[in-house]
N, CA, C and O atoms as CSV, one atom per row, in Angstrom:
chain,resi,resn,atom,element,x,y,z
A,1,MET,N,N,-50.550,32.710,-10.619
A,1,MET,CA,C,-49.903,31.512,-11.103
A,1,MET,C,C,-48.395,31.729,-11.030
A,1,MET,O,O,-47.896,32.802,-11.370
A,2,SER,N,N,-47.676,30.702,-10.584
A,2,SER,CA,C,-46.230,30.844,-10.430
A,2,SER,C,C,-45.518,30.557,-11.754
A,2,SER,O,O,-46.023,29.831,-12.611
A,3,LYS,N,N,-44.357,31.134,-11.888
A,3,LYS,CA,C,-43.553,30.966,-13.092
A,3,LYS,C,C,-42.871,29.603,-13.042
A,3,LYS,O,O,-42.360,29.205,-11.995
A,4,ARG,N,N,-42.858,28.886,-14.161
A,4,ARG,CA,C,-42.227,27.564,-14.222
A,4,ARG,C,C,-40.710,27.713,-14.234
A,4,ARG,O,O,-40.164,28.636,-14.838
A,5,ILE,N,N,-40.047,26.791,-13.560
A,5,ILE,CA,C,-38.589,26.790,-13.498
A,5,ILE,C,C,-38.067,25.909,-14.614
A,5,ILE,O,O,-38.517,24.773,-14.770
A,6,ASP,N,N,-37.135,26.411,-15.383
A,6,ASP,CA,C,-36.528,25.637,-16.474
A,6,ASP,C,C,-35.258,24.982,-15.936
A,6,ASP,O,O,-34.185,25.586,-15.939
A,7,TYR,N,N,-35.393,23.748,-15.478
A,7,TYR,CA,C,-34.263,23.036,-14.888
A,7,TYR,C,C,-33.197,22.694,-15.928
A,7,TYR,O,O,-32.021,22.579,-15.583
A,8,GLY,N,N,-33.575,22.532,-17.166
A,8,GLY,CA,C,-32.606,22.276,-18.230
A,8,GLY,C,C,-31.649,23.439,-18.399
A,8,GLY,O,O,-30.448,23.244,-18.589
A,9,GLN,N,N,-32.186,24.655,-18.330
A,9,GLN,CA,C,-31.354,25.850,-18.444
A,9,GLN,C,C,-30.430,25.985,-17.237
A,9,GLN,O,O,-29.269,26.369,-17.382
A,10,ILE,N,N,-30.938,25.673,-16.057
A,10,ILE,CA,C,-30.120,25.742,-14.841
A,10,ILE,C,C,-29.013,24.698,-14.906
A,10,ILE,O,O,-27.875,24.988,-14.537
A,11,ALA,N,N,-29.322,23.489,-15.369
A,11,ALA,CA,C,-28.324,22.421,-15.470
A,11,ALA,C,C,-27.197,22.804,-16.424
A,11,ALA,O,O,-26.042,22.442,-16.198
A,12,ALA,N,N,-27.526,23.532,-17.488
A,12,ALA,CA,C,-26.502,23.952,-18.450
A,12,ALA,C,C,-25.541,24.966,-17.838
A,12,ALA,O,O,-24.366,25.004,-18.206
A,13,LYS,N,N,-26.023,25.782,-16.914
A,13,LYS,CA,C,-25.202,26.829,-16.301
A,13,LYS,C,C,-24.464,26.343,-15.041
A,13,LYS,O,O,-23.493,26.970,-14.617
A,14,LEU,N,N,-24.912,25.249,-14.451
A,14,LEU,CA,C,-24.404,24.806,-13.156
A,14,LEU,C,C,-22.992,24.236,-13.261
A,14,LEU,O,O,-22.681,23.471,-14.174
A,15,ASP,N,N,-22.154,24.620,-12.319
A,15,ASP,CA,C,-20.778,24.116,-12.244
A,15,ASP,C,C,-20.783,22.923,-11.272
A,15,ASP,O,O,-20.615,23.094,-10.065
A,16,TYR,N,N,-20.977,21.727,-11.814
A,16,TYR,CA,C,-21.101,20.526,-10.994
A,16,TYR,C,C,-19.861,20.202,-10.168
A,16,TYR,O,O,-20.008,19.808,-9.011
A,17,PRO,N,N,-18.632,20.349,-10.705
A,17,PRO,CA,C,-17.456,20.048,-9.869
A,17,PRO,C,C,-17.353,20.957,-8.636
A,17,PRO,O,O,-16.991,20.488,-7.557
A,18,THR,N,N,-17.663,22.232,-8.784
A,18,THR,CA,C,-17.627,23.150,-7.648
A,18,THR,C,C,-18.707,22.791,-6.631
A,18,THR,O,O,-18.462,22.801,-5.425
A,19,LEU,N,N,-19.903,22.474,-7.127
A,19,LEU,CA,C,-20.996,22.099,-6.242
A,19,LEU,C,C,-20.664,20.798,-5.506
A,19,LEU,O,O,-20.949,20.676,-4.315
A,20,ASP,N,N,-20.072,19.836,-6.193
A,20,ASP,CA,C,-19.680,18.574,-5.574
A,20,ASP,C,C,-18.646,18.805,-4.475
A,20,ASP,O,O,-18.714,18.195,-3.408
A,21,LYS,N,N,-17.691,19.692,-4.748
A,21,LYS,CA,C,-16.660,20.027,-3.758
A,21,LYS,C,C,-17.297,20.669,-2.521
A,21,LYS,O,O,-16.914,20.358,-1.393
A,22,LYS,N,N,-18.258,21.555,-2.731
A,22,LYS,CA,C,-18.952,22.221,-1.628
A,22,LYS,C,C,-19.713,21.195,-0.779
A,22,LYS,O,O,-19.664,21.242,0.451
A,23,LEU,N,N,-20.409,20.277,-1.439
A,23,LEU,CA,C,-21.154,19.249,-0.709
A,23,LEU,C,C,-20.223,18.321,0.062
A,23,LEU,O,O,-20.567,17.870,1.154
A,24,GLU,N,N,-19.055,18.034,-0.491
A,24,GLU,CA,C,-18.059,17.209,0.207
A,24,GLU,C,C,-17.577,17.911,1.471
A,24,GLU,O,O,-17.384,17.272,2.506
A,25,GLN,N,N,-17.382,19.235,1.387
A,25,GLN,CA,C,-16.973,20.006,2.568
A,25,GLN,C,C,-18.062,19.985,3.634
A,25,GLN,O,O,-17.765,19.893,4.825
A,26,LEU,N,N,-19.312,20.069,3.214
A,26,LEU,CA,C,-20.431,20.023,4.169
A,26,LEU,C,C,-20.505,18.663,4.861
A,26,LEU,O,O,-20.863,18.580,6.036
A,27,ALA,N,N,-20.171,17.608,4.141
A,27,ALA,CA,C,-20.211,16.267,4.724
A,27,ALA,C,C,-19.177,16.107,5.840
A,27,ALA,O,O,-19.341,15.255,6.713
A,28,GLN,N,N,-18.127,16.907,5.821
A,28,GLN,CA,C,-17.076,16.841,6.832
A,28,GLN,C,C,-17.491,17.527,8.135
A,28,GLN,O,O,-16.911,17.255,9.186
A,29,ARG,N,N,-18.487,18.413,8.075
A,29,ARG,CA,C,-18.889,19.208,9.237
A,29,ARG,C,C,-20.185,18.681,9.838
A,29,ARG,O,O,-20.926,17.924,9.212
A,30,GLU,N,N,-20.431,19.105,11.070
A,30,GLU,CA,C,-21.709,18.828,11.719
A,30,GLU,C,C,-22.731,19.844,11.215
A,30,GLU,O,O,-22.380,21.000,10.980
A,31,PRO,N,N,-23.977,19.436,11.045
A,31,PRO,CA,C,-24.990,20.410,10.597
A,31,PRO,C,C,-25.267,21.437,11.685
A,31,PRO,O,O,-25.200,21.111,12.870
A,32,PRO,N,N,-25.576,22.673,11.304
A,32,PRO,CA,C,-25.876,23.700,12.306
A,32,PRO,C,C,-27.219,23.417,12.972
A,32,PRO,O,O,-28.152,22.923,12.340
A,33,LYS,N,N,-27.294,23.739,14.249
A,33,LYS,CA,C,-28.548,23.576,14.970
A,33,LYS,C,C,-29.369,24.841,14.794
A,33,LYS,O,O,-28.853,25.955,14.890
A,34,ASN,N,N,-30.649,24.650,14.535
A,34,ASN,CA,C,-31.523,25.794,14.329
A,34,ASN,C,C,-31.829,26.522,15.627
A,34,ASN,O,O,-31.965,27.745,15.646
A,35,ARG,N,N,-31.935,25.773,16.698
A,35,ARG,CA,C,-32.229,26.420,17.974
A,35,ARG,C,C,-31.416,25.766,19.072
A,35,ARG,O,O,-31.067,24.588,18.994
A,36,LYS,N,N,-31.135,26.518,20.055
A,36,LYS,CA,C,-30.430,26.002,21.220
A,36,LYS,C,C,-31.472,25.646,22.271
A,36,LYS,O,O,-32.461,26.356,22.453
A,37,THR,N,N,-31.234,24.545,22.952
A,37,THR,CA,C,-32.105,24.137,24.050
A,37,THR,C,C,-31.350,24.357,25.357
A,37,THR,O,O,-30.167,24.697,25.358
A,38,ALA,N,N,-32.045,24.160,26.455
A,38,ALA,CA,C,-31.402,24.288,27.759
A,38,ALA,C,C,-30.277,23.274,27.892
A,38,ALA,O,O,-29.241,23.569,28.488
A,39,VAL,N,N,-30.473,22.078,27.341
A,39,VAL,CA,C,-29.435,21.037,27.400
A,39,VAL,C,C,-28.201,21.510,26.636
A,39,VAL,O,O,-27.075,21.345,27.107
A,40,ASP,N,N,-28.412,22.103,25.445
A,40,ASP,CA,C,-27.286,22.619,24.659
A,40,ASP,C,C,-26.553,23.720,25.418
A,40,ASP,O,O,-25.323,23.777,25.421
A,41,LEU,N,N,-27.317,24.581,26.051
A,41,LEU,CA,C,-26.744,25.714,26.775
A,41,LEU,C,C,-25.936,25.257,27.986
A,41,LEU,O,O,-24.889,25.829,28.292
A,42,LEU,N,N,-26.419,24.235,28.668
A,42,LEU,CA,C,-25.769,23.775,29.893
A,42,LEU,C,C,-24.734,22.671,29.654
A,42,LEU,O,O,-24.035,22.270,30.584
A,43,GLU,N,N,-24.632,22.182,28.428
A,43,GLU,CA,C,-23.702,21.087,28.122
A,43,GLU,C,C,-22.267,21.356,28.572
A,43,GLU,O,O,-21.649,20.450,29.131
A,44,PRO,N,N,-21.699,22.549,28.363
A,44,PRO,CA,C,-20.326,22.782,28.833
A,44,PRO,C,C,-20.176,22.685,30.356
A,44,PRO,O,O,-19.072,22.486,30.862
A,45,LEU,N,N,-21.280,22.826,31.076
A,45,LEU,CA,C,-21.260,22.767,32.541
A,45,LEU,C,C,-21.764,21.428,33.071
A,45,LEU,O,O,-21.972,21.267,34.273
A,46,ARG,N,N,-21.953,20.495,32.191
A,46,ARG,CA,C,-22.559,19.208,32.500
A,46,ARG,C,C,-21.938,18.516,33.715
A,46,ARG,O,O,-22.642,18.199,34.674
A,47,GLU,N,N,-20.650,18.286,33.678
A,47,GLU,CA,C,-19.989,17.554,34.765
A,47,GLU,C,C,-20.087,18.293,36.092
A,47,GLU,O,O,-20.274,17.673,37.139
A,48,ARG,N,N,-19.961,19.610,36.051
A,48,ARG,CA,C,-20.045,20.404,37.284
A,48,ARG,C,C,-21.450,20.317,37.877
A,48,ARG,O,O,-21.598,20.162,39.089
A,49,ILE,N,N,-22.481,20.416,37.037
A,49,ILE,CA,C,-23.869,20.350,37.523
A,49,ILE,C,C,-24.167,18.964,38.089
A,49,ILE,O,O,-24.803,18.843,39.136
A,50,ILE,N,N,-23.710,17.921,37.400
A,50,ILE,CA,C,-23.920,16.549,37.901
A,50,ILE,C,C,-23.229,16.370,39.252
A,50,ILE,O,O,-23.800,15.778,40.169
A,51,ALA,N,N,-22.001,16.879,39.377
A,51,ALA,CA,C,-21.255,16.746,40.632
A,51,ALA,C,C,-21.964,17.473,41.772
A,51,ALA,O,O,-22.045,16.954,42.886
A,52,LEU,N,N,-22.476,18.665,41.499
A,52,LEU,CA,C,-23.198,19.414,42.531
A,52,LEU,C,C,-24.474,18.684,42.944
A,52,LEU,O,O,-24.817,18.635,44.126
A,53,HIS,N,N,-25.164,18.124,41.971
A,53,HIS,CA,C,-26.397,17.397,42.278
A,53,HIS,C,C,-26.088,16.163,43.131
A,53,HIS,O,O,-26.816,15.865,44.078
A,54,ARG,N,N,-25.029,15.459,42.802
A,54,ARG,CA,C,-24.636,14.286,43.591
A,54,ARG,C,C,-24.183,14.669,44.988
A,54,ARG,O,O,-24.287,13.878,45.925
A,55,LYS,N,N,-23.681,15.881,45.120
A,55,LYS,CA,C,-23.223,16.378,46.424
A,55,LYS,C,C,-24.401,16.770,47.314
A,55,LYS,O,O,-24.243,16.939,48.523
A,56,GLY,N,N,-25.594,16.914,46.703
A,56,GLY,CA,C,-26.766,17.220,47.511
A,56,GLY,C,C,-27.548,18.454,47.080
A,56,GLY,O,O,-28.572,18.766,47.687
A,57,TRP,N,N,-27.102,19.153,46.067
A,57,TRP,CA,C,-27.841,20.321,45.591
A,57,TRP,C,C,-29.086,19.853,44.851
A,57,TRP,O,O,-29.014,18.956,44.011
A,58,SER,N,N,-30.222,20.457,45.160
A,58,SER,CA,C,-31.465,20.077,44.487
A,58,SER,C,C,-31.569,20.801,43.146
A,58,SER,O,O,-30.859,21.776,42.896
A,59,SER,N,N,-32.450,20.317,42.301
A,59,SER,CA,C,-32.649,20.963,41.009
A,59,SER,C,C,-33.208,22.381,41.197
A,59,SER,O,O,-32.927,23.274,40.397
A,60,GLN,N,N,-34.000,22.580,42.257
A,60,GLN,CA,C,-34.529,23.906,42.572
A,60,GLN,C,C,-33.383,24.865,42.905
A,60,GLN,O,O,-33.333,25.985,42.398
A,61,GLN,N,N,-32.479,24.420,43.748
A,61,GLN,CA,C,-31.343,25.265,44.142
A,61,GLN,C,C,-30.421,25.537,42.957
A,61,GLN,O,O,-29.947,26.660,42.781
A,62,LEU,N,N,-30.169,24.521,42.151
A,62,LEU,CA,C,-29.318,24.701,40.977
A,62,LEU,C,C,-29.953,25.675,39.994
A,62,LEU,O,O,-29.268,26.526,39.426
A,63,ALA,N,N,-31.274,25.549,39.793
A,63,ALA,CA,C,-31.976,26.457,38.881
A,63,ALA,C,C,-31.884,27.895,39.371
A,63,ALA,O,O,-31.672,28.811,38.575
A,64,GLU,N,N,-32.043,28.101,40.682
A,64,GLU,CA,C,-31.950,29.458,41.245
A,64,GLU,C,C,-30.558,30.046,41.025
A,64,GLU,O,O,-30.425,31.217,40.670
A,65,GLU,N,N,-29.533,29.240,41.233
A,65,GLU,CA,C,-28.162,29.719,41.031
A,65,GLU,C,C,-27.888,30.008,39.553
A,65,GLU,O,O,-27.229,30.994,39.221
A,66,LEU,N,N,-28.390,29.157,38.681
A,66,LEU,CA,C,-28.202,29.384,37.243
A,66,LEU,C,C,-28.936,30.640,36.785
A,66,LEU,O,O,-28.427,31.396,35.958
A,67,LYS,N,N,-30.144,30.861,37.329
A,67,LYS,CA,C,-30.898,32.083,36.997
A,67,LYS,C,C,-30.130,33.313,37.438
A,67,LYS,O,O,-30.061,34.305,36.713
A,68,ALA,N,N,-29.550,33.247,38.632
A,68,ALA,CA,C,-28.786,34.383,39.149
A,68,ALA,C,C,-27.572,34.674,38.257
A,68,ALA,O,O,-27.107,35.812,38.185
A,69,ALA,N,N,-27.067,33.642,37.583
A,69,ALA,CA,C,-25.911,33.810,36.701
A,69,ALA,C,C,-26.325,34.201,35.281
A,69,ALA,O,O,-25.473,34.389,34.413
A,70,GLY,N,N,-27.646,34.325,35.046
A,70,GLY,CA,C,-28.119,34.753,33.730
A,70,GLY,C,C,-28.635,33.653,32.834
A,70,GLY,O,O,-28.889,33.893,31.654
A,71,VAL,N,N,-28.799,32.436,33.369
A,71,VAL,CA,C,-29.329,31.328,32.566
A,71,VAL,C,C,-30.795,31.138,32.942
A,71,VAL,O,O,-31.088,30.667,34.042
A,72,PRO,N,N,-31.724,31.494,32.050
A,72,PRO,CA,C,-33.146,31.362,32.373
A,72,PRO,C,C,-33.614,29.916,32.271
A,72,PRO,O,O,-34.025,29.459,31.205
A,73,VAL,N,N,-33.546,29.209,33.380
A,73,VAL,CA,C,-33.900,27.793,33.401
A,73,VAL,C,C,-34.724,27.505,34.649
A,73,VAL,O,O,-34.485,28.089,35.706
A,74,ASN,N,N,-35.696,26.600,34.524
A,74,ASN,CA,C,-36.520,26.255,35.680
A,74,ASN,C,C,-36.088,24.903,36.249
A,74,ASN,O,O,-35.357,24.166,35.589
A,75,PRO,N,N,-36.521,24.573,37.444
A,75,PRO,CA,C,-36.101,23.316,38.077
A,75,PRO,C,C,-36.455,22.070,37.266
A,75,PRO,O,O,-35.694,21.103,37.252
A,76,ALA,N,N,-37.600,22.088,36.593
A,76,ALA,CA,C,-37.990,20.931,35.785
A,76,ALA,C,C,-37.003,20.708,34.647
A,76,ALA,O,O,-36.672,19.567,34.325
A,77,ARG,N,N,-36.538,21.773,34.046
A,77,ARG,CA,C,-35.571,21.654,32.949
A,77,ARG,C,C,-34.225,21.158,33.463
A,77,ARG,O,O,-33.551,20.380,32.789
A,78,VAL,N,N,-33.834,21.604,34.649
A,78,VAL,CA,C,-32.582,21.124,35.255
A,78,VAL,C,C,-32.703,19.626,35.529
A,78,VAL,O,O,-31.763,18.873,35.275
A,79,ARG,N,N,-33.861,19.185,36.049
A,79,ARG,CA,C,-34.083,17.758,36.287
A,79,ARG,C,C,-34.022,16.970,34.982
A,79,ARG,O,O,-33.442,15.886,34.929
A,80,GLU,N,N,-34.623,17.524,33.930
A,80,GLU,CA,C,-34.587,16.853,32.627
A,80,GLU,C,C,-33.144,16.692,32.145
A,80,GLU,O,O,-32.762,15.629,31.654
A,81,CYS,N,N,-32.355,17.743,32.288
A,81,CYS,CA,C,-30.946,17.682,31.895
A,81,CYS,C,C,-30.207,16.634,32.715
A,81,CYS,O,O,-29.454,15.831,32.162
A,82,LEU,N,N,-30.410,16.633,34.005
A,82,LEU,CA,C,-29.737,15.668,34.873
A,82,LEU,C,C,-30.128,14.239,34.510
A,82,LEU,O,O,-29.276,13.351,34.457
A,83,ASN,N,N,-31.411,14.021,34.262
A,83,ASN,CA,C,-31.874,12.686,33.869
A,83,ASN,C,C,-31.243,12.259,32.551
A,83,ASN,O,O,-30.795,11.121,32.412
A,84,ARG,N,N,-31.208,13.151,31.605
A,84,ARG,CA,C,-30.635,12.843,30.297
A,84,ARG,C,C,-29.152,12.516,30.426
A,84,ARG,O,O,-28.663,11.567,29.814
A,85,TRP,N,N,-28.453,13.294,31.210
A,85,TRP,CA,C,-27.002,13.112,31.346
A,85,TRP,C,C,-26.653,11.869,32.156
A,85,TRP,O,O,-25.715,11.151,31.810
A,86,THR,N,N,-27.394,11.607,33.228
A,86,THR,CA,C,-27.036,10.499,34.105
A,86,THR,C,C,-27.608,9.166,33.649
A,86,THR,O,O,-27.026,8.122,33.942
A,87,MET,N,N,-28.719,9.173,32.948
A,87,MET,CA,C,-29.331,7.931,32.480
A,87,MET,C,C,-28.858,7.552,31.083
A,87,MET,O,O,-29.126,6.444,30.620
A,88,GLY,N,N,-28.167,8.448,30.413
A,88,GLY,CA,C,-27.610,8.136,29.105
A,88,GLY,C,C,-28.615,8.102,27.976
A,88,GLY,O,O,-28.312,7.572,26.907
A,89,GLY,N,N,-29.800,8.650,28.177
A,89,GLY,CA,C,-30.806,8.645,27.120
A,89,GLY,C,C,-31.090,10.036,26.606
A,89,GLY,O,O,-30.488,11.013,27.051
A,90,LYS,N,N,-32.004,10.115,25.674
A,90,LYS,CA,C,-32.359,11.414,25.107
A,90,LYS,C,C,-33.549,12.027,25.821
A,90,LYS,O,O,-33.720,13.245,25.788
A,91,GLY,N,N,-34.367,11.226,26.459
A,91,GLY,CA,C,-35.556,11.746,27.117
A,91,GLY,C,C,-35.452,11.635,28.614
A,91,GLY,O,O,-34.365,11.495,29.175
A,92,ALA,N,N,-36.588,11.698,29.245
A,92,ALA,CA,C,-36.611,11.565,30.697
A,92,ALA,C,C,-36.262,10.129,31.089
A,92,ALA,O,O,-36.310,9.218,30.262
A,93,ALA,N,N,-35.917,9.945,32.337
A,93,ALA,CA,C,-35.469,8.634,32.803
A,93,ALA,C,C,-36.597,7.609,32.760
A,93,ALA,O,O,-36.354,6.443,32.450
A,94,LYS,N,N,-37.812,8.018,33.061
A,94,LYS,CA,C,-38.928,7.094,33.073
A,94,LYS,C,C,-39.786,7.316,31.840
A,94,LYS,O,O,-40.029,8.448,31.420
A,95,LYS,N,N,-40.237,6.210,31.273
A,95,LYS,CA,C,-41.143,6.305,30.138
A,95,LYS,C,C,-42.560,6.190,30.662
A,95,LYS,O,O,-42.854,5.340,31.503
A,96,ARG,N,N,-43.420,7.030,30.173
A,96,ARG,CA,C,-44.812,6.976,30.590
A,96,ARG,C,C,-45.511,5.857,29.857
A,96,ARG,O,O,-45.231,5.581,28.690
A,97,GLY,N,N,-46.417,5.224,30.555
A,97,GLY,CA,C,-47.202,4.165,29.947
A,97,GLY,C,C,-46.430,2.876,29.730
A,97,GLY,O,O,-46.825,2.047,28.911
A,98,ALA,N,N,-45.351,2.703,30.446
A,98,ALA,CA,C,-44.566,1.474,30.302
A,98,ALA,C,C,-45.335,0.320,30.917
A,98,ALA,O,O,-46.085,0.496,31.877
A,99,LYS,N,N,-45.141,-0.852,30.357
A,99,LYS,CA,C,-45.824,-2.030,30.881
A,99,LYS,C,C,-45.212,-2.437,32.210
A,99,LYS,O,O,-44.042,-2.172,32.485
A,100,ARG,N,N,-46.015,-3.076,33.009
A,100,ARG,CA,C,-45.544,-3.551,34.301
A,100,ARG,C,C,-44.677,-4.776,34.109
A,100,ARG,O,O,-44.799,-5.497,33.119
A,101,ASP,N,N,-43.796,-5.002,35.078
A,101,ASP,CA,C,-42.913,-6.167,35.025
A,101,ASP,C,C,-43.684,-7.466,35.246
A,101,ASP,O,O,-43.406,-8.476,34.599
A,102,LYS,N,N,-44.654,-7.436,36.165
A,102,LYS,CA,C,-45.400,-8.647,36.500
A,102,LYS,C,C,-46.687,-8.693,35.670
A,102,LYS,O,O,-47.409,-7.699,35.593
A,103,PRO,N,N,-46.971,-9.825,35.058
A,103,PRO,CA,C,-48.243,-9.920,34.328
A,103,PRO,C,C,-49.403,-10.000,35.310
A,103,PRO,O,O,-49.281,-10.581,36.389
A,104,ILE,N,N,-50.503,-9.424,34.932
A,104,ILE,CA,C,-51.687,-9.449,35.773
A,104,ILE,C,C,-52.402,-10.770,35.527
A,104,ILE,O,O,-52.699,-11.122,34.386
A,105,ALA,N,N,-52.679,-11.505,36.620
A,105,ALA,CA,C,-53.330,-12.807,36.501
A,105,ALA,C,C,-54.787,-12.609,36.135
A,105,ALA,O,O,-55.467,-11.742,36.684
A,106,ALA,N,N,-55.256,-13.417,35.206
A,106,ALA,CA,C,-56.664,-13.356,34.802
A,106,ALA,C,C,-57.511,-14.018,35.873
A,106,ALA,O,O,-57.092,-14.999,36.487
A,107,HIS,N,N,-58.700,-13.482,36.096
A,107,HIS,CA,C,-59.611,-14.057,37.069
A,107,HIS,C,C,-60.395,-15.160,36.375
A,107,HIS,O,O,-61.156,-14.894,35.445
A,108,PRO,N,N,-60.212,-16.398,36.827
A,108,PRO,CA,C,-60.934,-17.495,36.176
A,108,PRO,C,C,-62.417,-17.441,36.523
A,108,PRO,O,O,-62.789,-17.150,37.661
A,109,THR,N,N,-63.238,-17.716,35.556
A,109,THR,CA,C,-64.678,-17.806,35.802
A,109,THR,C,C,-65.100,-19.211,35.396
A,109,THR,O,O,-64.624,-19.761,34.402
A,110,SER,N,N,-65.977,-19.760,36.162
A,110,SER,CA,C,-66.441,-21.109,35.837
A,110,SER,C,C,-67.430,-21.028,34.690
A,110,SER,O,O,-68.221,-20.086,34.636
A,111,PRO,N,N,-67.413,-21.983,33.774
A,111,PRO,CA,C,-68.323,-21.925,32.629
A,111,PRO,C,C,-69.785,-21.980,33.035
A,111,PRO,O,O,-70.636,-21.425,32.340
A,112,ALA,N,N,-70.097,-22.641,34.150
A,112,ALA,CA,C,-71.490,-22.741,34.584
A,112,ALA,C,C,-71.999,-21.406,35.090
A,112,ALA,O,O,-73.198,-21.141,35.009
A,113,ALA,N,N,-71.109,-20.544,35.616
A,113,ALA,CA,C,-71.544,-19.281,36.193
A,113,ALA,C,C,-71.827,-18.231,35.130
A,113,ALA,O,O,-72.607,-17.307,35.363
A,114,ALA,N,N,-71.212,-18.361,33.986
A,114,ALA,CA,C,-71.391,-17.347,32.960
A,114,ALA,C,C,-72.556,-17.713,32.059
A,114,ALA,O,O,-72.707,-18.869,31.665
A,115,SER,N,N,-73.377,-16.729,31.735
A,115,SER,CA,C,-74.486,-16.968,30.822
A,115,SER,C,C,-74.085,-16.497,29.428
A,115,SER,O,O,-73.117,-15.748,29.301
A,116,PRO,N,N,-74.786,-16.903,28.392
A,116,PRO,CA,C,-74.429,-16.484,27.037
A,116,PRO,C,C,-74.444,-14.976,26.853
A,116,PRO,O,O,-73.707,-14.460,26.013
A,117,SER,N,N,-75.243,-14.268,27.597
A,117,SER,CA,C,-75.299,-12.821,27.455
A,117,SER,C,C,-74.152,-12.125,28.176
A,117,SER,O,O,-73.987,-10.911,28.059
A,118,GLY,N,N,-73.368,-12.882,28.914
A,118,GLY,CA,C,-72.249,-12.304,29.634
A,118,GLY,C,C,-72.620,-11.870,31.032
A,118,GLY,O,O,-71.754,-11.455,31.802
A,119,ARG,N,N,-73.890,-11.956,31.372
A,119,ARG,CA,C,-74.323,-11.587,32.717
A,119,ARG,C,C,-74.631,-12.858,33.497
A,119,ARG,O,O,-75.174,-13.824,32.961
A,120,GLY,N,N,-74.278,-12.832,34.753
A,120,GLY,CA,C,-74.613,-13.977,35.590
A,120,GLY,C,C,-76.057,-13.873,36.055
A,120,GLY,O,O,-76.599,-12.770,36.135
A,121,LYS,N,N,-76.681,-14.983,36.356
A,121,LYS,CA,C,-78.048,-14.966,36.867
A,121,LYS,C,C,-78.033,-15.425,38.308
A,121,LYS,O,O,-77.156,-16.177,38.734
A,122,ASN,N,N,-79.007,-14.965,39.036
A,122,ASN,CA,C,-79.066,-15.393,40.425
A,122,ASN,C,C,-79.599,-16.812,40.521
A,122,ASN,O,O,-80.049,-17.386,39.529
A,123,ALA,N,N,-79.546,-17.363,41.700
A,123,ALA,CA,C,-79.933,-18.762,41.890
A,123,ALA,C,C,-81.400,-18.981,41.575
A,123,ALA,O,O,-81.777,-20.078,41.163
A,124,ALA,N,N,-82.224,-17.989,41.751
A,124,ALA,CA,C,-83.643,-18.140,41.502
A,124,ALA,C,C,-83.924,-18.226,40.006
A,124,ALA,O,O,-84.964,-18.757,39.616
A,125,GLY,N,N,-83.038,-17.724,39.161
A,125,GLY,CA,C,-83.219,-17.810,37.725
A,125,GLY,C,C,-84.268,-16.860,37.190
A,125,GLY,O,O,-84.875,-17.135,36.156
A,126,ASP,N,N,-84.500,-15.722,37.886
A,126,ASP,CA,C,-85.530,-14.791,37.446
A,126,ASP,C,C,-85.023,-13.763,36.434
A,126,ASP,O,O,-85.738,-12.812,36.117
A,127,GLY,N,N,-83.813,-13.937,35.926
A,127,GLY,CA,C,-83.300,-13.054,34.896
A,127,GLY,C,C,-82.600,-11.806,35.422
A,127,GLY,O,O,-82.015,-11.044,34.652
A,128,GLN,N,N,-82.662,-11.602,36.717
A,128,GLN,CA,C,-81.985,-10.440,37.315
A,128,GLN,C,C,-80.532,-10.778,37.563
A,128,GLN,O,O,-80.225,-11.894,37.984
A,129,PRO,N,N,-79.611,-9.826,37.308
A,129,PRO,CA,C,-78.198,-10.108,37.601
A,129,PRO,C,C,-78.008,-10.323,39.101
A,129,PRO,O,O,-78.619,-9.647,39.928
A,130,LYS,N,N,-77.151,-11.277,39.424
A,130,LYS,CA,C,-76.947,-11.557,40.845
A,130,LYS,C,C,-75.966,-10.551,41.424
A,130,LYS,O,O,-75.085,-10.059,40.719
A,131,LEU,N,N,-76.112,-10.254,42.665
A,131,LEU,CA,C,-75.248,-9.352,43.379
A,131,LEU,C,C,-74.079,-10.145,43.941
A,131,LEU,O,O,-74.261,-11.224,44.505
A,132,VAL,N,N,-72.885,-9.604,43.785
A,132,VAL,CA,C,-71.708,-10.304,44.282
A,132,VAL,C,C,-71.227,-9.678,45.544
A,132,VAL,O,O,-70.237,-10.130,46.120
């Protein structure tokens, strides 16, 4: 069983003006990042990488050169960075599962052709579904 915390006792000892001043200082700064990503690592080189890519360097070639310089990055990650930087978004340039621009036209069925069970019947009316 854990020991209960006496918040009343802590409140009596707490120096609120000092704590408020500390929190105000924190509000002036950016929060620290817990982990660095490839995008964070390559951010200082952003413009140079974009320029090289526009000049004709592939993400594969850029990744190989970055690896040789000590940056462990694969071509897919370089492409992700390029997409993020050039498209102005946080993710990849294309969203998966996006709806199509053109609506799909519904296939009209005549009311006489459809049966209540949802199956069509052949002309003979023997209850067998008709072949289309």
